[in-house]
C-alpha positions in Angstrom: 95.8 112.8 51.9 92.4 113.2 50.2 90.7 110.2 48.6 88.1 110.7 45.9 86.1 108.3 43.8 85.8 111.1 41.2 83.2 111.9 38.7 79.6 111.6 40.1 77.3 113.4 42.4 77.6 110.7 45.0 81.4 111.1 45.3 82.6 110.6 48.9 85.6 112.6 50.2 87.6 111.1 53.1 90.6 112.7 54.6 93.0 110.5 56.6 95.0 112.2 59.4 96.9 111.1 62.5 95.4 111.9 65.9 96.7 111.5 69.4 94.2 111.4 72.3 95.5 112.0 75.8 93.9 110.9 79.1 94.7 111.0 82.8 93.6 108.2 85.1 91.8 109.5 88.1 93.3 109.7 91.5 93.4 106.6 93.7 90.2 105.8 95.4 89.5 105.0 99.0 87.0 102.2 99.1 85.5 100.2 102.0 84.3 96.8 100.6 81.9 94.7 102.6 81.2 91.1 101.4 78.1 89.4 102.7 78.2 85.7 101.8 75.5 83.1 102.3 76.6 80.4 104.8 73.6 78.1 104.6 74.0 74.5 103.7 72.9 74.9 100.1 75.9 77.1 99.3 78.7 74.5 99.5 79.1 74.0 95.7 78.7 77.7 95.0 81.4 78.6 97.6 83.8 76.1 95.9 82.9 77.6 92.5 83.6 81.1 93.8 87.0 80.2 95.3 89.2 80.7 92.2 87.3 83.8 91.1 87.7 85.4 94.5 91.5 85.1 93.9 91.0 87.1 90.7 88.9 89.7 92.5 91.5 90.4 95.3 94.5 90.2 93.0 93.0 92.7 90.5 92.1 95.0 93.4 95.5 95.0 95.0 97.2 95.6 91.6 95.1 98.8 91.1 96.9 100.5 94.0 93.6 101.8 95.6 93.3 102.4 99.3 91.0 99.6 100.4 89.4 98.1 103.5 87.7 94.7 103.0 85.4 93.0 105.6 83.6 89.7 105.2 80.4 88.7 107.1 77.8 85.9 106.6 74.1 86.1 106.1 73.5 84.6 109.6 72.4 87.5 111.8 73.2 85.5 115.0 76.8 86.4 114.3 75.8 90.0 114.8 77.7 91.3 111.8 81.2 90.6 113.1 83.9 90.0 110.6 85.1 86.5 109.9 88.1 84.7 111.5 88.7 87.4 114.1 90.1 89.7 111.4 89.0 93.3 111.9 89.4 94.0 108.2 91.9 93.5 105.4 93.9 96.4 104.0 97.2 97.0 102.2 99.2 96.7 105.5 98.2 93.0 105.6 101.2 90.9 104.7 99.2 88.6 102.6 95.9 90.2 101.7 95.0 87.6 99.0 95.4 84.6 101.4 93.6 86.4 104.3 90.7 87.3 102.0 90.3 83.8 100.6 90.3 82.3 104.2 87.7 84.8 105.3 85.4 84.6 102.3 84.9 80.8 102.7 82.3 81.4 105.4 81.2 77.7 105.7 77.8 76.1 105.3 76.5 75.7 108.9 74.7 79.0 109.2 71.0 79.8 109.5 68.8 78.7 106.6 67.0 82.1 106.8 69.4 84.3 104.8 69.1 87.9 106.1 71.9 89.6 104.2 70.5 93.1 104.4 70.3 92.9 108.2 73.7 91.3 108.5 75.3 94.1 106.4 73.5 96.7 108.5 74.7 95.1 111.7 78.3 95.0 110.4 78.1 98.7 109.7 76.7 99.6 113.2 72.9 99.8 112.5 70.7 97.2 114.0 67.0 96.7 114.1 65.0 99.7 115.1 67.6 102.2 113.9 66.3 105.7 113.1 67.8 108.1 110.6 70.2 110.5 112.3 71.1 108.1 115.1 74.9 107.4 115.4 75.9 103.9 114.3 77.6 101.5 116.7 79.7 99.2 114.5 81.1 95.9 115.9 84.1 96.3 113.5 85.8 99.5 114.6 87.6 101.8 112.0 86.4 99.8 109.0 84.3 102.6 107.7 86.1 105.8 106.7 84.4 109.2 106.2 86.3 109.9 103.0 85.9 106.4 101.4 83.2 105.0 99.2 81.2 102.1 100.5 80.9 99.1 98.1 78.8 96.1 99.4 78.7 92.8 97.6 76.1 90.1 98.5 76.3 86.5 97.4 73.4 84.0 97.9 71.5 81.3 96.2 68.2 82.3 97.9 66.3 85.6 98.2 67.0 87.9 101.1 64.6 87.4 104.0 65.5 90.5 106.1 62.6 92.3 107.8 61.5 95.4 106.1 61.3 96.8 102.5 64.3 97.1 100.2 64.0 100.9 100.3 64.6 101.0 104.0 68.0 99.3 103.7 68.9 101.6 100.8 68.3 104.6 103.2 70.2 102.8 106.0 73.3 102.4 103.8 73.1 105.9 102.3 72.9 107.4 105.7 76.6 106.7 106.3 77.6 109.3 103.7 74.8 111.8 104.3 72.5 113.7 101.9 73.9 114.5 98.5 76.5 111.7 98.8 74.4 108.8 97.6 76.9 108.1 94.8 79.4 107.0 97.3 77.3 103.9 98.2 76.5 100.9 96.0 75.3 97.4 96.6 76.1 94.6 94.1 74.8 91.1 94.1 75.7 87.6 92.8 72.4 85.8 93.1 69.7 83.8 91.3 68.2 85.3 88.1 65.1 87.4 88.6 61.7 85.8 88.2 62.4 82.1 88.0 65.9 81.7 89.4 68.5 79.6 87.6 70.2 76.2 87.4 73.8 75.2 87.0 74.6 71.4 86.6 77.5 71.3 89.0 76.2 73.7 91.6 72.5 73.1 91.5 69.6 75.5 91.5 69.3 79.0 92.9 66.1 80.8 93.8 65.4 84.2 92.3 67.3 87.0 94.1 64.7 89.7 93.4 65.3 91.7 96.6 69.0 91.7 96.0 68.6 92.8 92.4 66.2 95.5 93.4 68.7 97.0 96.0 71.5 96.8 93.4 69.3 98.7 90.9 68.4 101.4 93.5 72.0 102.0 94.5 73.7 101.8 91.1 75.3 98.5 91.9 75.9 95.5 89.6 74.0 92.2 89.3 75.6 88.9 88.2 73.9 85.5 88.0 75.2 83.0 90.5 74.7 80.3 87.9 77.1 81.9 85.4 80.9 81.7 85.2 82.0 83.6 88.2 85.4 84.8 86.8 83.9 87.6 84.6 81.5 88.7 87.3 84.2 89.0 89.9 86.5 90.7 87.4 83.9 93.4 86.6 83.2 93.8 90.3 86.9 94.4 91.1 87.2 97.0 88.4 84.0 98.7 89.7 85.2 98.6 93.3 88.6 100.1 92.4 87.0 103.3 91.3 89.5 103.4 88.4 88.5 103.8 84.7 89.1 100.9 82.4 87.3 102.5 79.4 88.6 105.6 77.5 86.4 107.1 74.8 88.2 108.3 71.7 87.7 111.9 70.4 87.3 110.9 66.8 86.3 108.0 64.5 89.4 105.8 63.8 90.3 104.1 60.6 90.9 100.6 61.9 92.3 99.4 58.6 95.2 101.9 58.7 98.0 100.3 60.6 100.7 102.1 62.6 104.1 101.0 63.9 104.4 102.0 67.5 107.8 103.1 68.9 109.9 100.3 70.4 107.6 97.8 68.7 107.8 95.8 65.4 104.1 95.0 65.4 101.6 97.1 63.4 98.2 98.0 64.8 95.4 100.4 64.2 96.2 102.0 67.6 99.4 102.9 69.5 98.5 102.9 73.2 100.9 104.0 75.8 100.7 104.3 79.6 103.3 106.6 81.1 105.2 106.4 77.9 105.3 102.5 77.8 103.7 100.9 74.7 100.8 98.5 75.8 100.1 95.7 73.3 96.7 94.8 72.1 95.3 91.9 74.2 92.1 90.7 75.7 89.8 91.1 78.8 92.6 90.0 81.1 95.6 92.0 79.9 96.5 94.6 77.3 93.6 96.5 75.6 90.8 96.0 73.1 89.0 98.5 70.9 85.2 98.6 71.3 83.6 100.0 68.2 80.1 100.3 69.8 81.4 102.9 72.2 84.4 104.0 70.2 86.6 103.3 73.2 89.9 101.7 74.2 89.1 99.2 77.1 92.0 97.9 79.2 92.0 94.4 80.5 91.6 93.8 84.3 95.3 93.2 84.7 96.4 96.3 82.7 94.1 99.1 84.1 96.3 102.2 84.3 97.4 103.1 87.8 96.1 106.2 89.6 97.1 109.4 87.9 98.8 107.5 85.0 99.0 109.3 81.6 97.4 107.4 78.7 97.9 108.3 75.0 96.1 106.7 72.0 97.5 107.4 68.5 95.4 106.4 65.5 94.5 107.5 62.0 91.1 109.2 61.8 88.4 109.9 59.2 87.6 113.6 58.9 
């Protein structure tokens, strides 16, 4: 159908047509996730605040179906980078991964007041002080790291890192595990105080600026989230990123969002008919279903509705031509 305003030099011709875009979710990722959580006495309120959000993180990750290993260490280097509660690591063979993770991630508040998260992470992965590039690691947590898996490190602290040495040194330490040319398989994310002046949250108190953490996250393509913000969205974004699955699918053409369609097996009308493996997925929010993002011309799935590995996604809509 062609619409014309008719008659003048500034007439606009718009043709309305139906289009179906098809996508395939990528193959399941293998991901080794190391949490490094501050266990100094100033972290009590922050650990309580993180508790519920940690549940969201692990639940979302388990639901994606990815092949994961999860280890948890503190920022106290006297613990030599050993995983918490005697658990080697958490994976899909664990009978209750959510409960085990929540027990381990509550690291307590009796650790050293000198937070050395970078060193603790390096120790957990088998590289201590004085390590030289090319030397084999000697990890205290056997079989956690896998050659074919990505390494995703998440650090949580209300004070800046005090590890010995420059940030770039630790970036090279972590990248060494995958070898030259595989730097994209490593990322370090942080939930810390805002850069520059830190931040304050009334129920949890103040946090010093986490500039070293933020610098390392920037150098490795990781994420930064403020420890003074609502943790739920930060942890949700981290779980999506850690899964390695796509939540955003960019459309191939500009949609007419005012043209409503009736999807099969549904009585509701919407600008988009979105299906995953043939099942209609309703419009929703950041937790479930999908949303249309006009700024990127994309369909974005909520954390609880991200298509499983190798799923087939279709998006039907009317377009402007």
